[in-house]
N, C-alpha and C positions, 0 to 999 in steps of 0.2 A: 138326485136333486135336478129335475128337469127345469128349464127356463119357462117362465110363464109367458102366455101369449100377450102381445101388446094390445090386442083388440079387446081385452077383458073389460075396459072402461074404467071409470073412476070408482066404481063400487068395489074393486078388488082390494083396496087398501083398508086398513082399520078405520072404522067410523066413517066409511065412505070417502076417505082421502086417498090420494095417490101414494103408493109406497115411497118411503123415504129413500135417500141416496144409499143409505146403509143397506136397505133391503135389496136394492138393485145390484149392488156389488156382491151380495151373497149369492145371487143367481149366476153371475157371470164368472166368478172365480172362487171356487170352494177353498182352494189352498191359501188364498190371499185374504179371505173374509175374516178368518179367525183373528187376525191382527188389525185389520183395517176397520172392522165394524165398530170396535170401541173407540178407535182414534177418530173416526168420522164424527162421532158425537161431540168430541171435544173441539173439533175444527170449527164448529159453528159458534160465533161469539155470544149468541143469546140462547143457546141450548134449545134447539128448534122443537124438540119433543119432550114431554114430561116423562116421568118414570112409568106412568101407566100407558104410554104410547099415544095419547091424544095430543094433537097439535095445539099450539097456542093460537088464540083467536087473532085474526088480522087487525081487528079494531084495537085490541089491547096492545098490539105491537107498534101501532102508529100514533097512539095518543101521546101528545107531548106532556100532558098533565100527570101521567102515571109512569112514563118511561124516563129513566135518567138520561141527562143530556149526553153523558159520555157514551151511552149505548145508542148509537144512531142507526142501527141496522133493523130493518123491518122484514116481516115475513108475509107471505100471501098464500092463499089456498091454491093448491096445485091442480086446478081444473084444466083438463085438456080441451083444446078446440075440437069441435065436432068433426072437422075435416081430418083429424088425425086419429079418430077412433078406430078406423079400419086398418091402421098401419100394422104391418107384419115384420117390422124391423127386429132384429135379434136383440135379446136383452142386453148384450154387451154394449150396444150402441145407445140404448135408452139410459144414459147416465143422468145423474141429478143436474148436470150442467145443461143438457139439451132437452130433457123431458118437459113437456108442457110449453115449448117454444115453437113458433113456426120455423120450418127448416130454411125458408128463403132468407132469414136473417144471417145465416152462416154462409150462404153460397156466394155472396158478393166478393169474398176473398177467402177461398177455401184453404189456402195455405198460410194465411197470416192470422194470428190470434189477435182479437181486439184487445184494446187496453182496458184495464179495470175501470169500472164506472166511477170509482172514487177518485180517480186521477183527474177527472174533469167534471166537477160538481154541476156546473150550469148545463152542460150537455146532457148529463144524466137526468136532470130535472125536466128536460124537454122531450124525453123519449115517450113513446106511445103507451108504455105500461110502467107501473111503478117498479122500482128496482128493489130486490130483496136479496137476502143472503143466498137464496137458491139460484141466483144468477151466477154464482161462483162456478168457474169452470165451463162457462157456456161454449167457449171456443176451445175446448180441450182437444188434445191431440187425438183422442179416441173418435171424436166427431169428424175429424179430418181424414183419418185413416179408414174408417168404416163408411165408405161411399154408399148411400142408399140406392144408387143406380145399379149396384151389383147385388141387389137383394134377391133377384130372381135366380141367381146362380145357386147351384147346389153346394152347400157348405156342410162339411162333415163336422158334427159337434164333437168337441173334445171329450175324451173318456178319462177315467181315473188313471189309466196307464200313461196318458199324455202329460199329466201334471207331475212334475218331479216331486218326489216325497220330501217332506220336511222332517229332519231328525228331531227326536224328542229331546227337549232340554232337561238337564238334570237340575231340579229345583231343590234346594236345601230346605228342610223343614225348620220353620222359625217358631219358637215358643214365645208366648206373651211376656214371660219373665225376662226375655232378652232386651226388652225395651224399657226396663225399669230405670237403668242409669240415664237413658236419654230423657225419660219423663221427669226424673228428678232434676235434671239440668235445665229443662225449659219451663218447669212449673212456675217460677217467679215471673218469667216473661209472659206466660200465658195468663196468669192471674191479672197482671197489669193490663193486658190486652182486653180481657173480659170487662174490667172496671171501666176502661175508656169507652168500650163499645156501649155499655149501658148508659153512660153519660151522654153519648152522642144520640142515642135513641130518645132519651128524655128531652133533649134540646130540640130534636126534630118534631116531637109530638106537640111541643109548645108553639111551634111556628106553623101557621096554616094560612091559606089565602085570605081567610076572613080577618085574621089579625095582622096580617102583613101590611106594611105601609104601601106595598105595591098592589094591594087587592083591587083598588079602583082601576089601576092600569090594566089588570087582566079583564075586568068587566068591560072596560072600553074596547079592548082588543077583541073580545068575544062578540060585542054588539055592533062593532064598526061595520058599516056597509062597505064591502070591498070594491063595489062598483065606483065609489067616490074617490078611491085612492088611485094614485098613478099606477101605471102598468108595472113599474119595477117594484112596487110595494104590495102588490096583490099576492094572495096565496095561490100556489100552483097546485092543481088537483093531482098532477102527476109527480109532484115533488113534495114530500111530506115536510121538508124543511124550508119551503118557500115562504112561510109566514114570517112576519116581522118579529124578530127576537132582540130584545135589548139585553144589556148586561144585567139589569135588575131582574128581568124575568128568568134569565139563565141562573142567576144566583138563587132565585126562589125555587126553581125546579130542583136545584141541587140540594136545597134544604128539605124539600118535601119528601123526596124518595132517597134514601141513603144509597150511596154508590156501592154496588155489589163487589164482592171480592173478585178481581180479575182472574179468569181461568188460566191455567197453565197452557201455554201455546207449544205446539211442536217445535222442535229445534230447527232453525233455518239451516244449520250445518248439514241436515239430512239431504238437502238438495245438492246435487253434484255442482262443483264449481264451474263446470263448463257453461252452465246457463247464465252465469254472471259475468262472463268474459265480454269485454267491449267489442271484440271482433267476432261475436257469435253470429254465424250465418248458417241457417239450416240447409240451404242449397249446397253447401260445401259437402262433398261426399264423406270426408273424414269426420266432420262435425256430425253429420246425420248418422253415421255409423256409431260414433261415440254415444249419441243420444239414444239410439235404438239398442245399444249394448250388444251389437253384433247379431241382432235377431234376423231371422230369414223372413223378410217382409214379402218377397215376391213368390215364395214357395218353391224354392229350388230343391229342398230336401224331402219333398213328398207332400201329400195332401193334408195329413193330420198334424204334424208337429208345429207348423206355423200358426195354426189357430190357437193352440194353447200358449205358445210363446207370445203371440200378439196380445192375447187377453191379459197375461201377466204384465206385459209392457204398458198396456193401456192403464192398468191399475196403478203402476208406479208413476207414470206421467201425471195421472189425475191426482195422485197424492202430492207430488211435487207442486202442481198448480195450486191445490188447495192450501198447502203450507205457505206459499208465497202470498196468496190472496189474503189469508187470515192475518198474516203479519202486516200487510198493507192496510187492512181494515183497522187493526189495532193502532197503527200509526196515525191514520186519519181520525180515528176516534179520540186519540189523545190531543189532537190539535183542533178539534171542531169547536171547542168553546172559544178559543182565541179568534178563530175565523169569524164566528157569528157575532162576537162582541165588536170586532172591527167593522163588520158590516153594519151593525146598528149605529155605531158612531158615525160612519159615513152618511147614513140616512139622516141622522140628526143634524149633521153639518149642512147637508143639502137643504133641509127645511129652514135652518137659520139663514142660509144664503138667500133663499126666496123671500123671506121676511125683510131682509136688508134691502133687497132690490125694490121691493114695494115701498118701503119708507123713503128711499132715495127719489123715486118718481114723485111722491107726495111733496117732499121738500122742494124739488125743482119747480113744481107748479106754484107753490107759495112764493118762491123767490121771484118768479116772473110777474106775479100780481103786484108785489111790493115795488119792483123796479118800474113798472109802468105807472103806478099811482103816486109814488113818493120820491124817487131818486133822480129822475131825469132832469128836473128843474134845478136841483142843487148842483148836479154835475155840470150843467151849462154855466153856472156862475163860476165854478172852479176853473173851467176851461178858459173863460175870459180872463181871469186873474193870471193864469199861467201865460196866456198870450201877451198880456201887458208886460209881465216880467221878461219874457223873451225879447220883446221889442226894446226894452231898456238895455238889455245885455247887447243887443245888436248895435244900438246907438253907441254904447261905450266901446264896443269892439271896433267900430268904424273910426271913432276918435283916436283910439290907440294905433290903428293902422296908419292913419294920417301922420301921427307923430313919428312912427317908426320910419316911414318912407322919407320924412324930412330930415332924418338923421344922417343919411348917406352923403348928401352934398355938404353938410356941415363938417363931416369927417374929412372930406377932401380939402376943404378950406383950411382946417387945422393942420393937416399934413403939409400943405403948401407953405404955411407960415412957420413950420418947424416945431410946432407945439405938439410933440409926440405924446406927452402925458395927458394933455387935453383930449387928443384923439382917442387915446386908450380909455380915458374916463367915459367918453361918449359911447364908445364901443361896448364897454362893460355895462353901462346903463341900458343900452338897447338890447343887449343879450339878456339882461335881467327881466326886461319887459316881455321878451319873447318866451322866456322860460317860466316866469312867475305869474302870468295872467290867468292861467288855468286855476291856480290856487285861489285867486281872488274872485272866482265865480264867472269870469269872462270866458268866451269860447277860446279854443286852442288856436292860436294864430299860426301855428305850423301847418294847419290844414287850409289856410287861406291861400288861394292860388296866387294872389298878388305878392305874397310874401313867401312863396314856396322856396326860392333860392336866396332869400335875403340873409338867412343865417350863414349860408356858405360865403356870401359876399362879405359879411362882417368878419368871418374867419380869415378870409384872404387879406382884408385891410389890416387886421391885427398882425398877420404874418408879415405883411409889407412893413409895418412899423418895426417889428422885431428884426427884420433884415437890415433896416436902416441903422437901428441901434447896434446890431451885430457888426456892421461895417465900421461904425465909430469905435466900438470896443476894440476890434482887432487893429484898427489904425493907431489907437493910442498905445497899445502894447508893443506893436512891431516898430513903430517910430521910436519909442523909448529904447527898445533893444538896439536898434541901429545906432542911435546916438551914443549909447553906452559903449558899444564896440568901437566906434570911430574915435572916441576920446580916450582910449587906453594908452598909457605911457608904457610902451613895450620894453624900454631899457630898464625902467624901475621894476616892471613885472618880472623880467628875466632874472634880475638880481635876487628878487624875492623868492622865486621858485628854485633857483640854484642854491640859495642859502638853505632852504628847506631840504633840498636833495642831499646836501653835504652830510647831514646827520640822518643816516638811514633809520635809526630807531626812534627818532623824534615823532611826536604826535602831529597830525595835520592841523592846519589853521582852522579854527572854529568859525562857524557861520555867524553872520551878523543878522540878528532877528529884528533889527530896527526897521520900521515901516516907513516908506516914503510917503509923507503926508500929502504932498502935492499930487502925486500920482493917485493916491487914494481918493482925493476929492474929485479928480477928473474921471475916475472910473465909477464913482458912486451913482450918477444918474443913469449911465448905460446899464450897469448891473441891475439896478432897480427895474428899469424897463424890460430887460431880458427876463427877469424873474416873473414879472406880470404877464409877459407873452409866452412864458414857459419855453423859452428858447435859449436859456443860459447853458444847458447841457450841450445842445447842438453847437452853440457858439464856442464852447470850450473844445469841442472836437475839431472845429475849424481852426481854432488857435493851435491845437496840437499839430495839425497838418502844416500850417504855415511855419511854426517853430522848427519842425523837423526839416522842412525844406531849407530854412535859413542855416541850420547846422550843416547840411550837406554842402551848401554853397560856400560856407566858411572854409571847409576842408578843400573843396575843389579849387578855390582861388589860390591856395598855397602850394598847389602842385607845381613842379618846375615847368617853365615854358617850353613848349615843343617846337623845335626848329624845323623848318620845311626840309624835307629830304625825299629822295626817290624811294627809299626803302621804308615802308611804314613800321616794320618791326624794330628798326633802329631808332625811330623817333617817337616811340610810344612812351607814355609816362613811366611805366614800369622800368623800361630800359634806362630812362633818364635817372630814375631814382637809384638804380643799381650802380650806375657809373659815377654818381656824385661822390665827392670826397666826404669823409665822415663829418668834418667840421661844418661843411655846408648843409649836409642833411640834418645835423644836430641843431643848427640854427633855425632851419625851416620848421623842424619838429617843435622847438621851443615856442615859435610864433603861433603854431596851430594850437598847442596846449594852452597858451595864455589866453587866446581869444575864446576857445571853447570853455575854459574855466569861468571866464567872465560871463559868457552867455548862459551857462548853467546856473551861475550864481544869481544872475538877473531873473532867470525863470523861477528860482526858489523865492525871490522877493515877490514876484507876481503871485506865486502860490500863497504866500503869507497874506497878501492884500486880499486876494479872492476869498480866503477863509474868513477874514474879518468882515468882508462885505456880506457874505452869505449868513454869518451869524447875526448881523445887524438887520438884514432885510427879511430873513426867514426865521423868525423867533419861535414859531409854533409847529414847524414840520421837521422833526428830528431825522426821520428817514431820508427825506430829500436833501437835508443838509449833509448827512453822512455820504450820500451818493456824490454830491457835487465836490465835497472835499476830497473824496477818494479819486475822482476824475482829475482834479487839479494836481494831486500828488503823483498820479500816474503820468501826467504830462511831463513833469520834471524828470521822473525816472526814464521815460521814453527818450527825452532829449539826451540825458546822460548816457543811456545805453547806445543810442545811435552814434553819439560822439565817440564812444569806445570802439564800436564796430568799425567806423571809418578810420580811426587811428590805427586799429589793428590791421586793417587792409593796407594802410600806408606803410606801416613798419614791416609787414609781412613781405613786401617786395624786396627788402634787403635782409632777409633771414640768413642767407649764406654769408653775406658780407659782415653782418653783425656777429655771427658766431666766430669769425676769424679776427675780431678786434683784439687789441691788446687789453689787458685787464683794466687799465685806467679808463680808457674810453668806454668800455662796456659798462663799467661801474657807473659812469656818468649817465649813460643812456638808461640803465636799469633804474637808477635812483630817480631820474626825472619821470619816467613812466610810472613808477610807484607813487610818486608825489601827486601826479595827475589823477591816478585812480583813487587815491585816498581823499583828495579834495573834492572830486565829483561825488563820491559816496557820502561825504559830509553834507553836501548840499541837497542831494536827493533822498538822503536818509535810508538808503537801501544798498545792498551789495550788487555791484555791476560785474558781470562776467564776460562782457564783450571783448575787453582787452586783456583780462587776466590770463586767459588761455594762451594768447600769443606771447605774452611776456614769459610765462612759464616755459613754453616750448623753446623760445629763443635762449632762455637761461640754461636749459638742459643742453641745447646744442653748443652753447659756449663752454659749459663745463666739460662736455665730452671732448671738444677740441682742446681746451685748456689742459685736461688730463692727458690726452694723447701726446701732446708736445712734451710735457714734462716726463712722461714715461720714456719717451725716446731719448731725451737728454740724460736721464738717470742711467738707463741701460748702457748708453754709449760711454758715459763717463766711467762707469764701473768696469766695463770691459777694457778700457784704456788706462785704468788706474795703475800707477807704478808702486803703490803702497809704500809711500814715503811720508813721514810725518810732516804736516804743514802747520804754518802759523795760523792762529785764530784771530781774524779781525774783530774789532770791538763791536761792529754791527751784528755779527753772528752771536757774540756773547749776549748782546742785548736781546736778540730774538729768543735765545734759549731762556733767558731770565723771565721774559714776559710769558713764554709758554709755561714755564714752571709756576708762574703766578696764577695761571688759569684764566687770564683775562684777554679776550679777543679785542675789546674796544681799544686797548693800548696799541694794537697792531694796525689801527685804521690809518688810511693814507693821509698824508699832510698833517700828521699829529705833531705838535711842537715838541713833545717829549722825545720824538725820534731823533732830533738833531743833537748829536753828542757834543760835549764840550771838547776844548782843545786837548785837555789832558787825557781824555778817554779815547782818542783816536789811535793810540798805539796798539800794536798787535801783541798777542801772547802766544806761548807755546802750548798752552793747555786750554781745553774747553771745560768749564765747570758746570756740572749738572747736579743740582741739589747738593752742593758742597763736595762733590767728587770730581777730581781732575781726570781728563781723558786726553790722550793724543788723538788727533784727527787726521784724516786724509781728505783729498779733494772731493771725493764722492760723498763723504759725510757732511761736509760743509754745504754741498749743493742740495742735499735732501733737507737739511735744516732750513735753507732758504725756501725750498718748496713748501715746507710746513707753514712758513709765514704766508706764502701765497694762498694756500688752501684755507687757512684760517681767515685771511682777509676776504676771501670769496664767501665764506660763511657769513661774515659780518655784513657785506655789501649786498648779497643776494638773499633777501629774506624769503623764507619758505623753502630753501633748497638745501637745508642742513643735512637731511637724510641722504640725498644724492651725493653731496660733497663728502660726507663721512665714508660712504662706500668707495669713492675714488681714493680717499686717503688711506683706507685699509688696503686697497689694491697696491698703492704705492709702497706701503710698508712691506707687503708680501713680496713685491718685486725686488726691493732692496735686499731682503733676507735671502731670497732664492739666488739672486745674481752673485752676492758675496760668497755664498756657499759654493756656487759653481766655479768661480775664479780662484778661490783659495783652497777649499777642501777638495774640489774637483780638479785643481791644477789648471783651470781654464786660462788663468793669467799668463801661463807660459806660451800659449798660442796667441791670445788677443793682445796682451801688453808686451810680449817679447821677453818675459822673465826667464832666466836660466833655470831657476828652481824656486820652490816655495820654502823659504827659510823660516826659522823661528821668529824672526823679526816680522815677516809678513803675517804670520799667524797671530802674533801679539797685536799688531795694528788692526787686524781684522776683528780680534776679540774686543779691542777698544771701540771700534766702530759699532759693533753689535751692542756693547755695553751702553753706549750713548743712546741707542734706540730703546734699550730696556729702561733707561732712566727717564726718557721723554714720553714713552707711550702712556703711562697713567696721567700725565699732565695733559696730553692731547685728548684723552678721553674726557677729562673734566672740562676742557674748553668746549668740546663739541656738545657735551651734556647740557651746558647752560643755555644753549640756543636750539636745542632739539625739542620738538613737541613731546608731551608726556606720553602719548600713546606709542611713540617710536623709541622710547628709551631702552626697550628690550634689545634693540639692535646694537647697543653699546657693548654687548658681550663679545662682539667680534674683536674688540681691542684686547680683551682677556685672552682670547685664543691666539692672537698674533704675538702677544707678550710671551706666552708659553713657548711658541715656536722659536722666538729669539733666544730664550733661555736655553732651550735644547741645542740650538745652534752654537751658542757660546760653550756649552759643555762639550760638544763635539770638537770644537777647536782645541780646547784644553786636552781632551783625550788624544787628539792628533799629536800634540807636543810630546805627551808621554809615549805614544806609539813610536815616534821618531827616535827617542832615546832608547827604547827597547830594541829597535832595529840596530842601532849602533852597538848596543851591548851584545847582541847576538854575534856581530862581526868580531868584537873583541874576545868573546868567549872562544871562538874557534881558534884564535891565535893562542889563547891560554891553553887549550887542549893539546896543542902540538909541542909545547915546551916540555923538555926533559928535566924535571925538577931535581932529580937525584945527582945530576952532573953540575959541576961548578960553572957559574956564569962567566964566560970569558970576557964579556964587555965590561964587567965591573960596575954596571949600573945598579944602584940600590933598588929602585922599583923596576919592575919589568916594563917593557915598552907598551904592552897592551894596557896595563893598569895606568900608566902615565897618560896615555892617549884618552882613555875612558874618563879619567878625572878631569883632564883638560877640557874635553867637550862638555862635561857636566857643568863645569865652572863657567864656560862660555854661555851655555843656556841660561844659567842663573844671572849672568851679567845682562843679557838681552832682556830677559823677562823682568828683571828688577828695574830696568829703565822704562819699560812701556806698560807694565801691568801693575795694578794696585796690589798692596801687600797681601790681602786675603787671597787673591787669585794666585800670586806667586807662591805663597805658602802651600796652597792646595796642590799646585802642579809639582813642586819640588818634593813634597811629601810622597806623592805617588811615585815619582821617579826613584827616590831613595828606597822606598819600600820594595819596588820592583827589582832594583839592583841587588839589594841585600838578600832578597829571597832567592833570586836566580844564582847569585854568586855563592851563596852558602850551599846550594844544591850542587853546583859544579865542583866546589871544593870537596864536598863529601864523596864525590864520585872519583876523585883523583887517586892514583895509586903511588904513594910516596913511601920509599923504603929506608931513606937516610935522614939524618938530622939536617944535613945540608939542604935537602929539598924542602924540608919543613920550615927551615929558617928563611929560605927565599920566599916561600909563600906567606910567611908571617910578616915579612917586610912589606910585601904588596898589600896585604890586608891593613896593616897599620898605616901605610901611606894613604889608602882609600879612605879610611876613617878620619885621619888627621886633616887631610886637605878639604874634604867635604864638610867637616865640622867647622872649618874656619869661615864658611860663607856667612855673610851678615844677613840678619833678618829672617832666618828660617831655622827650623829645628834640625839638629845634626842627625845623621843616620844612626841606626842602632848598632850595637856591638855584635850583631849576629854573625858577621863575617869573621871577626876575631874568635868568637866562640867556636865557629866551625873549624878554624885552623887548629885551635887548641885541642879539639876533640880527635884530631888525626893521630892515630897510633902507628908507631914505627914497627913494621914487621921485621923479624930477625932474618 
């Protein structure tokens, strides 16, 4: 199969045409043609050749009346230019992409493939030759690689040995019967398809240009002279789609010729992915090598192999190019209808726009004619009328300006006469003229230069009137305040405040809401004017400042006079206050409190009057009324708070001295301060904290000092206590009775019930607590007096119950621990000089502890009645201290039993040395050890019977008897007696023990265990 000569001319193809691309590839690559020849036929979207090999006529390919719109690809006859007839290029170069084209179209950029013509339709339509499907692959890689300049070089033609063999494929023989299942499956679908196809053909036959409603449109398009159309609407001889196509014509063409079934396109996946990469650059050596599939392009491996390899590579690249272009053609074909439809719509819109512009020019010309002939005279009449109206408005504006300018001197005259309300009325009227003339149709007077600053001048005049009324308002209030302070009767006021202070739990005096009618009438005009000038709020702020300054001056005037001295620190007010006696300081403080209470009371009266004035003068502005009332109430609170702060500073100078006052003086001071605070809070209707903190801190300091002194006294008295029973004065019994009643109010100072009658002044030997009599010692009486002091402190110092309760618990713990130290710990032998701790001491200590046990529940109840509910959990401290006292008393009783056990041990030793079998030479019936033991036991009973209650005596003696009988029985059982004489002696001792102890009054006798133990002794032979 030798390649044909390129100079053979156009007659070498069938029917005088140039051989198709398929034929060219058959000559260049025998091994490739077997598969590519058939595929090349399918690559053309319009099947370029018929089954007989004759090409389709170019006229039939370009006619829009016979070709479907979706198939927009044309063919042309492949006549070569005469200048190329003598070309001797090898057949491999003469591919379908370059055959029949001048070579100079490729040489402008030999290494860059041109874009497909379908990518730029307008550019394609302006080329020198019509574009056809044969232009596909014009810039193929084969044309770039086969440079015609190297044509003269000797090139060895490839032989069959150079082409690699293709292995035969094993094809399975398929019988027609294998398709029976498939045919049966698709037969219903195929029948439906045939039926629809026949219906479509019948509908297409009924629709023709003659019967179409658009037939006349086609005739017009055919007969239209293109020279009369604009350049953009003319048909292009080089662009078969340059004619004007409307959506109707496109629809008509679609109905005339049915759309053929689209051919199956080669798969785009056959093209290697490297061509679709965004960073594809053929100049890159790696990319070029991957594209060429490692082919030896420059011939390093010999003269023959590169030729065969390059031919195969060219065929592959051409196939890739054709595959991509055919897919591009199909995509363009699918979108061509929409494109031309949009184009026709744009052309129609353009024509409509031209028509609109023409009509606009015509209308404008007509309007000019109407204006010149009919409108000018009527407009002149209207202009004259408008001018007259403007002149009338100008005359009216000048009149108003004259009246406004005349208002200023009149306002000055009214102010000079003191007619504030007349001046305000004139100012308001002038403001109304300046503001409302624009609504009446007059020009805006604010823009008149003569009145540019007149509104500001009116505001200044109104402000001046407000300042005058403000001065009168403040003068009325402050003068009334000064008069009320100067006319205070201090002596009567002192008696009143001291009377309130004597009852700490009494409610404060209620405020008097009666309004001063005379003062109300005096403030009415000023308040009305201030509301009209909108200066009442600022006036109240000025009133606040003046009132606070007056409060400061009241306190400052009451400071002690400073005497001239060389040392400023010795003559300072603080130094003077610290060195003042309490009575002088208390008198000065009462004066300050009385004056401040009256000042705050008067401020509350002013607040009441202002609220009524605001309600009367501002009936329609609720928000403003609330604001003014709140400001007035704040003024009263600010005055009260400042008074508290100043008094707190005054009292704070003497914080150390006040903490060391005696309870009576401090209670007077605290009650007066509490009364002052409560009365101020009643007038300002709020809680004031300026003085409360100082009062609480000084009360805590007083309680600490008060508690510290009493702790010292109690500790000293317990250490020096001789533990001798003391008589109980009636005052102490009364204290105990009131504590047992749980009422602190009866312990208040100067209570008439505290003064006893003549018959009640005698002392007694016992202290009765809840019906139980107790012997007392000096330290017990002192702590009972301290209980009264602490409870009085709770009554007089309101709000300090929790702190005082803690101090009271500490006092009880101190008493318990110190009594334990001096008695059970024998500390009294060192501190009080006692020789020993006897049963009497222990009994009196038990009585003292018993008194505390009886009083602690009553103390708890007294404290609970005056303690806040949230602090009642702290009362459990009394329960714990009560338990400690009970344990302490049990230890004292156990100590008495232990003492008797120690004495028994001594006597048992004497018993063990006696020789019982020998005759007693002394002749005493009981032995000396038994006689001494019984005597000591009876002495203990005598002491305890005197000082302890019966139940305690019974308990102690029962334990002593039980211990004695147990130990004595055990000792008897361990004795070794061999004679009746010894047994008789021992029996006499046991009988004596049982008889004497059974004779004690008020207690249970010992058991017969000792006698039984003697009787159980057996005489050994």
